[in-house]
N, CA, C and O atoms as a MOPAC input file, in Angstrom:
PM7 MOZYME 1SCF
protein

 N     -6.40700 1    64.79600 1   -50.76200 1
 C     -5.82100 1    65.83500 1   -51.56800 1
 C     -4.55600 1    65.27500 1   -52.21000 1
 O     -3.82100 1    64.52800 1   -51.56400 1
 N     -4.29100 1    65.61500 1   -53.45000 1
 C     -3.12700 1    65.10600 1   -54.13100 1
 C     -2.24300 1    66.24100 1   -54.60700 1
 O     -2.67600 1    67.38500 1   -54.74100 1
 N     -1.02000 1    65.90000 1   -54.85100 1
 C     -0.07900 1    66.87500 1   -55.38300 1
 C      0.80900 1    66.12800 1   -56.36100 1
 O      1.27200 1    65.02600 1   -56.06700 1
 N      1.04400 1    66.70900 1   -57.49800 1
 C      1.88900 1    66.04300 1   -58.46800 1
 C      3.25700 1    66.70500 1   -58.46700 1
 O      3.41700 1    67.85200 1   -58.05000 1
 N      4.21400 1    65.96500 1   -58.93400 1
 C      5.56500 1    66.48200 1   -59.01800 1
 C      5.61700 1    67.50400 1   -60.14700 1
 O      5.38300 1    67.17100 1   -61.30900 1
 N      5.92500 1    68.74300 1   -59.79800 1
 C      5.95400 1    69.78800 1   -60.81300 1
 C      7.33100 1    69.91800 1   -61.45900 1
 O      7.55300 1    70.80200 1   -62.28600 1
 N      8.24500 1    69.04300 1   -61.08500 1
 C      9.58200 1    69.06900 1   -61.66400 1
 C      9.60700 1    68.13400 1   -62.86800 1
 O      8.94700 1    67.09500 1   -62.85900 1
 N     10.34400 1    68.48700 1   -63.87800 1
 C     10.46000 1    67.65400 1   -65.06600 1
 C     11.59100 1    66.65000 1   -64.85600 1
 O     12.60600 1    66.68600 1   -65.55200 1
 N     11.40100 1    65.75100 1   -63.88400 1
 C     12.42000 1    64.76700 1   -63.57900 1
 C     11.76600 1    63.40200 1   -63.51500 1
 O     10.63400 1    63.27600 1   -63.04800 1
 N     12.46400 1    62.38500 1   -63.97600 1
 C     11.96400 1    61.02400 1   -63.91200 1
 C     12.91000 1    60.22600 1   -63.01100 1
 O     13.98500 1    59.82000 1   -63.45400 1
 N     12.52600 1    59.99800 1   -61.76200 1
 C     13.40800 1    59.30000 1   -60.84000 1
 C     13.37900 1    57.78800 1   -61.01500 1
 O     12.38300 1    57.22800 1   -61.47200 1
 N     14.48200 1    57.12500 1   -60.64700 1
 C     14.53500 1    55.67500 1   -60.58800 1
 C     13.95500 1    55.22200 1   -59.26800 1
 O     13.96200 1    55.97600 1   -58.29400 1
 N     13.45500 1    54.00900 1   -59.22200 1
 C     12.85900 1    53.46900 1   -58.01500 1
 C     13.88200 1    52.59500 1   -57.29100 1
 O     14.48600 1    51.71200 1   -57.90000 1
 N     14.07600 1    52.83400 1   -56.01000 1
 C     14.85100 1    51.95900 1   -55.14700 1
 C     14.02300 1    51.76100 1   -53.88800 1
 O     13.85300 1    52.69200 1   -53.10200 1
 N     13.50300 1    50.54000 1   -53.69100 1
 C     12.61400 1    50.30900 1   -52.56300 1
 C     13.32500 1    49.52600 1   -51.46700 1
 O     14.11300 1    48.62400 1   -51.75000 1
 N     13.04200 1    49.87600 1   -50.21300 1
 C     13.57000 1    49.16500 1   -49.05900 1
 C     12.63500 1    49.39500 1   -47.88800 1
 O     12.55700 1    50.50400 1   -47.35900 1
 N     11.91600 1    48.33800 1   -47.47500 1
 C     11.01500 1    48.43400 1   -46.33000 1
 C     10.03200 1    49.59400 1   -46.44200 1
 O      9.93700 1    50.41800 1   -45.53200 1
 N      9.31500 1    49.66100 1   -47.52900 1
 C      8.28100 1    50.66800 1   -47.73100 1
 C      8.82400 1    52.09400 1   -47.88600 1
 O      8.04200 1    53.04400 1   -47.90900 1
 N     10.12100 1    52.25700 1   -47.99000 1
 C     10.71800 1    53.57500 1   -48.25400 1
 C     11.22100 1    53.55300 1   -49.69200 1
 O     11.91600 1    52.62600 1   -50.10700 1
 N     10.86800 1    54.56200 1   -50.42600 1
 C     11.33200 1    54.69800 1   -51.79800 1
 C     12.29600 1    55.87600 1   -51.83300 1
 O     11.94700 1    56.99000 1   -51.44200 1
 N     13.51700 1    55.61700 1   -52.30800 1
 C     14.49000 1    56.67900 1   -52.48800 1
 C     14.49400 1    57.03900 1   -53.95800 1
 O     14.84600 1    56.22000 1   -54.80800 1
 N     14.10500 1    58.25900 1   -54.25100 1
 C     14.07800 1    58.70200 1   -55.63800 1
 C     15.37500 1    59.44000 1   -55.92300 1
 O     15.74800 1    60.38100 1   -55.22100 1
 N     16.05700 1    58.98600 1   -56.97900 1
 C     17.28800 1    59.62100 1   -57.42700 1
 C     16.97400 1    60.34600 1   -58.72100 1
 O     16.59300 1    59.73600 1   -59.72000 1
 N     17.14000 1    61.65900 1   -58.68300 1
 C     16.79900 1    62.47000 1   -59.84000 1
 C     17.97400 1    62.57900 1   -60.79900 1
 O     19.11200 1    62.26900 1   -60.44700 1
 N     17.68300 1    63.02200 1   -62.01000 1
 C     18.70500 1    63.15200 1   -63.04700 1
 C     19.85400 1    64.05700 1   -62.62600 1
 O     20.97900 1    63.88000 1   -63.09400 1
 N     19.59100 1    65.03200 1   -61.74500 1
 C     20.65400 1    65.93200 1   -61.29400 1
 C     21.46300 1    65.34800 1   -60.13600 1
 O     22.35700 1    66.00700 1   -59.60500 1
 N     21.14200 1    64.08800 1   -59.74000 1
 C     21.91400 1    63.41300 1   -58.69600 1
 C     21.35800 1    63.57100 1   -57.28600 1
 O     21.82100 1    62.89100 1   -56.37100 1
 N     20.38000 1    64.44600 1   -57.08600 1
 C     19.80300 1    64.61300 1   -55.75500 1
 C     18.87700 1    63.44100 1   -55.44700 1
 O     18.33800 1    62.80000 1   -56.34900 1
 N     18.70300 1    63.17500 1   -54.14400 1
 C     17.81900 1    62.09200 1   -53.72400 1
 C     16.80200 1    62.60900 1   -52.72900 1
 O     17.00500 1    63.63400 1   -52.07800 1
 N     15.69400 1    61.87400 1   -52.62400 1
 C     14.63100 1    62.22800 1   -51.69100 1
 C     13.93700 1    60.93200 1   -51.27200 1
 O     13.66600 1    60.07500 1   -52.11400 1
 N     13.64700 1    60.78200 1   -49.96800 1
 C     12.99800 1    59.57900 1   -49.45700 1
 C     11.51200 1    59.79700 1   -49.26400 1
 O     11.07500 1    60.85300 1   -48.80600 1
 N     10.73500 1    58.77100 1   -49.62300 1
 C      9.28500 1    58.79900 1   -49.49600 1
 C      8.80500 1    57.47700 1   -48.91200 1
 O      9.39500 1    56.42600 1   -49.15900 1
 N      7.71500 1    57.54300 1   -48.12800 1
 C      7.00800 1    56.33900 1   -47.73900 1
 C      6.12200 1    55.94400 1   -48.90400 1
 O      5.39800 1    56.78000 1   -49.44400 1
 N      6.17000 1    54.68200 1   -49.29600 1
 C      5.25600 1    54.17800 1   -50.31100 1
 C      4.03200 1    53.67200 1   -49.56100 1
 O      4.04800 1    52.57500 1   -49.00300 1
 N      2.97000 1    54.47800 1   -49.55000 1
 C      1.79000 1    54.11900 1   -48.76000 1
 C      0.87100 1    53.16100 1   -49.49900 1
 O      0.03800 1    52.50000 1   -48.87800 1
 N      1.01100 1    53.07500 1   -50.82600 1
 C      0.19200 1    52.13500 1   -51.60400 1
 C      0.72700 1    52.03000 1   -53.02500 1
 O      1.32700 1    52.96500 1   -53.55500 1
 N      0.49500 1    50.86600 1   -53.62800 1
 C      0.69000 1    50.65300 1   -55.05900 1
 C     -0.59000 1    50.00100 1   -55.54900 1
 O     -0.95100 1    48.91500 1   -55.09500 1
 N     -1.27100 1    50.65300 1   -56.46600 1
 C     -2.56300 1    50.15700 1   -56.93500 1
 C     -2.60500 1    50.05700 1   -58.45300 1
 O     -2.00600 1    50.85900 1   -59.16900 1
 N     -3.33600 1    49.04000 1   -58.92000 1
 C     -3.59500 1    48.85600 1   -60.34400 1
 C     -4.88000 1    49.60000 1   -60.67400 1
 O     -5.91700 1    49.36200 1   -60.05300 1
 N     -4.81500 1    50.49700 1   -61.64600 1
 C     -5.99700 1    51.23300 1   -62.08200 1
 C     -6.02000 1    51.22800 1   -63.60000 1
 O     -5.12700 1    51.77400 1   -64.24700 1
 N     -7.04300 1    50.61000 1   -64.15800 1
 C     -7.24500 1    50.52200 1   -65.60600 1
 C     -5.99400 1    50.01000 1   -66.32700 1
 O     -5.59100 1    50.54700 1   -67.35900 1
 N     -5.39000 1    48.96100 1   -65.75800 1
 C     -4.27300 1    48.29700 1   -66.41800 1
 C     -2.90900 1    48.92400 1   -66.20900 1
 O     -1.92400 1    48.44800 1   -66.77300 1
 N     -2.82700 1    49.97400 1   -65.41800 1
 C     -1.53900 1    50.60100 1   -65.12000 1
 C     -1.35300 1    50.62000 1   -63.61200 1
 O     -2.32000 1    50.70600 1   -62.85500 1
 N     -0.08500 1    50.53700 1   -63.17900 1
 C      0.22200 1    50.57100 1   -61.74800 1
 C      0.63100 1    51.97600 1   -61.34300 1
 O      1.34300 1    52.67200 1   -62.06700 1
 N      0.16100 1    52.37700 1   -60.16200 1
 C      0.45100 1    53.69900 1   -59.63000 1
 C      0.98400 1    53.56800 1   -58.20400 1
 O      0.53200 1    52.72300 1   -57.43200 1
 N      1.95000 1    54.42000 1   -57.87400 1
 C      2.52400 1    54.46500 1   -56.53100 1
 C      2.06600 1    55.74200 1   -55.85100 1
 O      2.03900 1    56.81300 1   -56.45700 1
 N      1.70500 1    55.60900 1   -54.57800 1
 C      1.25100 1    56.73300 1   -53.75700 1
 C      2.33400 1    56.98800 1   -52.71200 1
 O      2.62600 1    56.11300 1   -51.89700 1
 N      2.92000 1    58.15900 1   -52.73000 1
 C      4.07400 1    58.45800 1   -51.88900 1
 C      3.83300 1    59.65600 1   -50.98500 1
 O      3.14300 1    60.60700 1   -51.35300 1
 N      4.42200 1    59.58900 1   -49.78200 1
 C      4.44800 1    60.73000 1   -48.87600 1
 C      5.88700 1    60.92000 1   -48.42500 1
 O      6.58500 1    59.93500 1   -48.18300 1
 N      6.35200 1    62.16800 1   -48.30400 1
 C      7.74200 1    62.40500 1   -47.91400 1
 C      8.03400 1    61.88400 1   -46.50900 1
 O      7.19500 1    61.96400 1   -45.61200 1
 N      9.24400 1    61.34700 1   -46.34100 1
 C      9.68400 1    60.85800 1   -45.03200 1
 C      9.91000 1    62.03600 1   -44.09400 1
 O      9.48400 1    62.01600 1   -42.94000 1
 N     10.58300 1    63.05500 1   -44.60200 1
 C     10.85100 1    64.24200 1   -43.79100 1
 C      9.80100 1    65.30900 1   -44.07000 1
 O      9.40700 1    65.52600 1   -45.21500 1
 N      9.35500 1    65.97200 1   -43.00500 1
 C      8.37200 1    67.04300 1   -43.16800 1
 C      8.98300 1    68.19200 1   -43.96100 1
 O     10.14000 1    68.56300 1   -43.76400 1
 N      8.17800 1    68.74200 1   -44.85700 1
 C      8.61100 1    69.90200 1   -45.62900 1
 C      7.46500 1    70.89700 1   -45.68100 1
 O      6.31300 1    70.55300 1   -45.41900 1
 N      7.79100 1    72.11200 1   -46.01600 1
 C      6.76800 1    73.14400 1   -46.16400 1
 C      5.92100 1    72.92000 1   -47.41500 1
 O      4.82700 1    73.47100 1   -47.53600 1
 N      6.43300 1    72.10500 1   -48.35200 1
 C      5.74400 1    71.87400 1   -49.62200 1
 C      4.55400 1    70.93200 1   -49.50000 1
 O      3.69600 1    70.90500 1   -50.38200 1
 N      4.48900 1    70.15100 1   -48.40800 1
 C      3.44900 1    69.13400 1   -48.26600 1
 C      2.71900 1    69.28200 1   -46.94900 1
 O      3.31300 1    69.61500 1   -45.92400 1
 N      1.41300 1    69.02700 1   -46.99400 1
 C      0.63700 1    68.89900 1   -45.76500 1
 C      0.47300 1    67.40700 1   -45.49400 1
 O      0.76400 1    66.58200 1   -46.36100 1
 N      0.00900 1    67.05900 1   -44.29600 1
 C     -0.09900 1    65.65800 1   -43.89800 1
 C     -1.00900 1    64.83600 1   -44.79800 1
 O     -0.80300 1    63.63000 1   -44.93900 1
 N     -2.01100 1    65.46000 1   -45.41000 1
 C     -2.96300 1    64.70300 1   -46.21400 1
 C     -2.62900 1    64.69300 1   -47.70700 1
 O     -3.42300 1    64.19900 1   -48.50700 1
 N     -1.49000 1    65.21900 1   -48.09000 1
 C     -1.11200 1    65.22600 1   -49.50200 1
 C     -0.25500 1    64.00900 1   -49.83300 1
 O      0.54000 1    63.53900 1   -49.02000 1
 N     -0.44400 1    63.52000 1   -51.04600 1
 C      0.38300 1    62.43400 1   -51.55600 1
 C      0.83800 1    62.77500 1   -52.96200 1
 O      0.18500 1    63.53200 1   -53.68000 1
 N      1.95700 1    62.20800 1   -53.33700 1
 C      2.41500 1    62.27200 1   -54.71700 1
 C      1.97000 1    60.98400 1   -55.37800 1
 O      2.10500 1    59.90800 1   -54.79600 1
 N      1.44800 1    61.07800 1   -56.57400 1
 C      1.00200 1    59.89100 1   -57.29300 1
 C      1.80400 1    59.80000 1   -58.58700 1
 O      1.85600 1    60.74100 1   -59.37900 1
 N      2.42800 1    58.63900 1   -58.77700 1
 C      3.22100 1    58.39800 1   -59.97500 1
 C      2.75300 1    57.12700 1   -60.65900 1
 O      2.36400 1    56.16500 1   -59.99800 1
 N      2.79300 1    57.12500 1   -61.98500 1
 C      2.61900 1    55.89200 1   -62.73300 1
 C      3.95000 1    55.15400 1   -62.69300 1
 O      5.00800 1    55.75600 1   -62.87000 1
 N      3.89100 1    53.86000 1   -62.46100 1
 C      5.11200 1    53.05400 1   -62.46600 1
 C      5.33700 1    52.58400 1   -63.89800 1
 O      4.51100 1    51.87000 1   -64.46500 1
 N      6.45400 1    52.99000 1   -64.46800 1
 C      6.77100 1    52.63800 1   -65.84600 1
 C      8.16200 1    52.04400 1   -65.95100 1
 O      8.78900 1    51.71500 1   -64.94400 1
 N      8.63700 1    51.91100 1   -67.17400 1
 C      9.98100 1    51.40200 1   -67.42400 1
 C     10.71500 1    52.33500 1   -68.36700 1
 O     10.12300 1    52.93300 1   -69.26500 1
 N     12.02900 1    52.44800 1   -68.14200 1
 C     12.84200 1    53.23000 1   -69.06500 1
 C     13.31700 1    52.32800 1   -70.20000 1
 O     12.92700 1    51.16300 1   -70.27100 1
 N     14.15200 1    52.85600 1   -71.08200 1
 C     14.60300 1    52.10600 1   -72.24500 1
 C     15.45400 1    50.89500 1   -71.87500 1
 O     15.62800 1    50.00000 1   -72.70300 1
 N     15.99400 1    50.84100 1   -70.64500 1
 C     16.79900 1    49.71000 1   -70.18400 1
 C     15.96500 1    48.67700 1   -69.43100 1
 O     16.49700 1    47.66300 1   -68.97700 1
 N     14.66600 1    48.92600 1   -69.29400 1
 C     13.81000 1    48.00900 1   -68.56200 1
 C     13.78200 1    48.25800 1   -67.06500 1
 O     13.17000 1    47.49000 1   -66.32300 1
 N     14.44000 1    49.33100 1   -66.60300 1
 C     14.42000 1    49.68700 1   -65.18600 1
 C     13.12400 1    50.42100 1   -64.86800 1
 O     12.61300 1    51.19300 1   -65.67900 1
 N     12.59400 1    50.16000 1   -63.65000 1
 C     11.37400 1    50.84900 1   -63.24000 1
 C     11.66200 1    52.31600 1   -62.94500 1
 O     12.68200 1    52.66400 1   -62.34900 1
 N     10.73300 1    53.16400 1   -63.38000 1
 C     10.80300 1    54.59800 1   -63.09000 1
 C      9.41600 1    55.07700 1   -62.69900 1
 O      8.41200 1    54.43500 1   -63.00500 1
 N      9.37700 1    56.21400 1   -62.02100 1
 C      8.11200 1    56.86300 1   -61.70000 1
 C      7.86700 1    57.95900 1   -62.72100 1
 O      8.73600 1    58.79300 1   -62.97800 1
 N      6.68000 1    57.94800 1   -63.29500 1
 C      6.29300 1    58.96800 1   -64.26300 1
 C      5.21800 1    59.84600 1   -63.63400 1
 O      4.20600 1    59.32700 1   -63.16300 1
 N      5.41300 1    61.16300 1   -63.61400 1
 C      4.41400 1    62.04800 1   -63.00200 1
 C      3.05800 1    61.92600 1   -63.69400 1
 O      2.98200 1    61.82500 1   -64.91900 1
 N      1.99700 1    61.93700 1   -62.90100 1
 C      0.63600 1    61.95000 1   -63.43700 1
 C      0.21200 1    63.40800 1   -63.48500 1
 O      0.14200 1    64.07000 1   -62.45000 1
 N     -0.07000 1    63.91100 1   -64.67700 1
 C     -0.34900 1    65.33400 1   -64.83800 1
 C     -1.80400 1    65.64100 1   -65.17500 1
 O     -2.19800 1    66.80700 1   -65.20100 1
 N     -2.60800 1    64.60700 1   -65.43300 1
 C     -4.01600 1    64.78400 1   -65.77300 1
 C     -4.82600 1    64.91100 1   -64.47800 1
 O     -4.89500 1    63.96200 1   -63.69600 1
 N     -5.43700 1    66.07400 1   -64.25000 1
 C     -6.17100 1    66.32700 1   -63.00700 1
 C     -7.34800 1    65.37200 1   -62.81800 1
 O     -7.61700 1    64.94200 1   -61.69600 1
 N     -8.05700 1    65.03300 1   -63.90400 1
 C     -9.17900 1    64.09300 1   -63.78600 1
 C     -8.69100 1    62.71400 1   -63.36200 1
 O     -9.30400 1    62.06400 1   -62.51500 1
 N     -7.58900 1    62.27200 1   -63.95300 1
 C     -7.01700 1    60.97900 1   -63.58400 1
 C     -6.55400 1    61.00500 1   -62.13200 1
 O     -6.76700 1    60.04000 1   -61.39800 1
 N     -5.92400 1    62.09300 1   -61.71200 1
 C     -5.49800 1    62.20600 1   -60.31700 1
 C     -6.67400 1    62.07600 1   -59.35800 1
 O     -6.57900 1    61.38600 1   -58.34300 1
 N     -7.78400 1    62.73900 1   -59.67800 1
 C     -8.97900 1    62.63000 1   -58.83300 1
 C     -9.46200 1    61.18400 1   -58.75100 1
 O     -9.83100 1    60.71300 1   -57.67500 1
 N     -9.46100 1    60.47900 1   -59.88200 1
 C     -9.90200 1    59.07800 1   -59.90100 1
 C     -8.94600 1    58.20100 1   -59.09800 1
 O     -9.37900 1    57.28000 1   -58.40600 1
 N     -7.64800 1    58.48400 1   -59.18900 1
 C     -6.66900 1    57.69600 1   -58.44600 1
 C     -6.80400 1    57.91900 1   -56.93900 1
 O     -6.62100 1    56.98600 1   -56.15800 1
 N     -7.11800 1    59.13600 1   -56.53000 1
 C     -7.35200 1    59.41800 1   -55.11400 1
 C     -8.60300 1    58.68700 1   -54.64900 1
 O     -8.61100 1    58.10900 1   -53.56200 1
 N     -9.65700 1    58.70500 1   -55.45100 1
 C    -10.87900 1    57.97200 1   -55.11900 1
 C    -10.59600 1    56.47700 1   -54.98800 1
 O    -11.10700 1    55.82200 1   -54.07900 1
 N     -9.78700 1    55.94300 1   -55.88800 1
 C     -9.42100 1    54.52200 1   -55.85100 1
 C     -8.67900 1    54.18700 1   -54.55800 1
 O     -8.96000 1    53.16700 1   -53.92900 1
 N     -7.74400 1    55.03300 1   -54.16200 1
 C     -7.01900 1    54.81900 1   -52.90900 1
 C     -7.97200 1    54.87100 1   -51.72500 1
 O     -7.92000 1    54.01100 1   -50.84600 1
 N     -8.83600 1    55.86900 1   -51.69700 1
 C     -9.78800 1    56.00700 1   -50.59100 1
 C    -10.72800 1    54.80200 1   -50.50700 1
 O    -11.01200 1    54.32400 1   -49.40900 1
 N    -11.21200 1    54.30600 1   -51.64300 1
 C    -12.10900 1    53.15000 1   -51.61100 1
 C    -11.36200 1    51.89500 1   -51.17400 1
 O    -11.93400 1    51.04000 1   -50.49800 1
 N    -10.09300 1    51.77600 1   -51.55300 1
 C     -9.28700 1    50.62800 1   -51.12200 1
 C     -9.06100 1    50.67200 1   -49.62200 1
 O     -9.15100 1    49.64400 1   -48.95000 1
 N     -8.77100 1    51.84200 1   -49.09500 1
 C     -8.56900 1    51.99700 1   -47.65500 1
 C     -9.85500 1    51.67800 1   -46.90200 1
 O     -9.81900 1    51.02000 1   -45.86200 1
 N    -10.98400 1    52.13800 1   -47.41800 1
 C    -12.27900 1    51.89100 1   -46.78100 1
 C    -12.64000 1    50.41300 1   -46.76700 1
 O    -13.34700 1    49.96000 1   -45.86700 1
 N    -12.16100 1    49.65100 1   -47.75700 1
 C    -12.48600 1    48.22900 1   -47.85800 1
 C    -11.61100 1    47.35200 1   -46.98800 1
 O    -11.98300 1    46.21000 1   -46.71900 1
 N    -10.45200 1    47.83800 1   -46.53100 1
 C     -9.54200 1    47.02200 1   -45.73600 1
 C    -10.17900 1    46.67800 1   -44.39400 1
 O    -10.71400 1    47.54800 1   -43.70700 1
 N    -10.11300 1    45.37800 1   -44.02300 1
 C    -10.68100 1    44.99800 1   -42.72400 1
 C     -9.82700 1    45.53600 1   -41.58500 1
 O     -8.60100 1    45.60300 1   -41.68000 1
 N    -10.50100 1    45.91700 1   -40.51000 1
 C     -9.78000 1    46.41000 1   -39.32900 1
 C     -9.21500 1    45.21700 1   -38.58600 1
 O     -9.86000 1    44.17200 1   -38.49100 1
 N     -7.99800 1    45.37300 1   -38.05500 1
 C     -7.37200 1    44.30000 1   -37.29300 1
 C     -8.06600 1    44.13600 1   -35.95600 1
 O     -8.28600 1    45.11300 1   -35.24000 1
 N     -8.40900 1    42.91100 1   -35.62000 1
 C     -9.01700 1    42.62100 1   -34.31200 1
 C     -7.89900 1    42.36000 1   -33.32700 1
 O     -6.94400 1    41.64700 1   -33.63700 1
 N     -8.00800 1    42.92000 1   -32.16600 1
 C     -6.95900 1    42.74100 1   -31.17200 1
 C     -7.42000 1    41.89000 1   -30.05800 1
 O     -6.66200 1    41.63100 1   -29.12300 1

């Protein structure tokens, strides 16, 4: 299941050990686990889950953003608003997860 950012904000990317801190235009910040970055049809997408539990998200929901650049060349996350594309991106993530070999212990 996917959920898109319904806010009209374009956050900057700051990554540290698989945690992405999004800083919004209004100065607020929010931390997310970056669970995957995948190339789909020539564009890169980030799959994020909130670090802190909130009422807005269930455990199986992810935010999906296109990774883009602003006018200064800095990376930003752009909300994906096309429902068909979101479905394809979720399928892509699921197929990638299914293809990963299991670690032998």
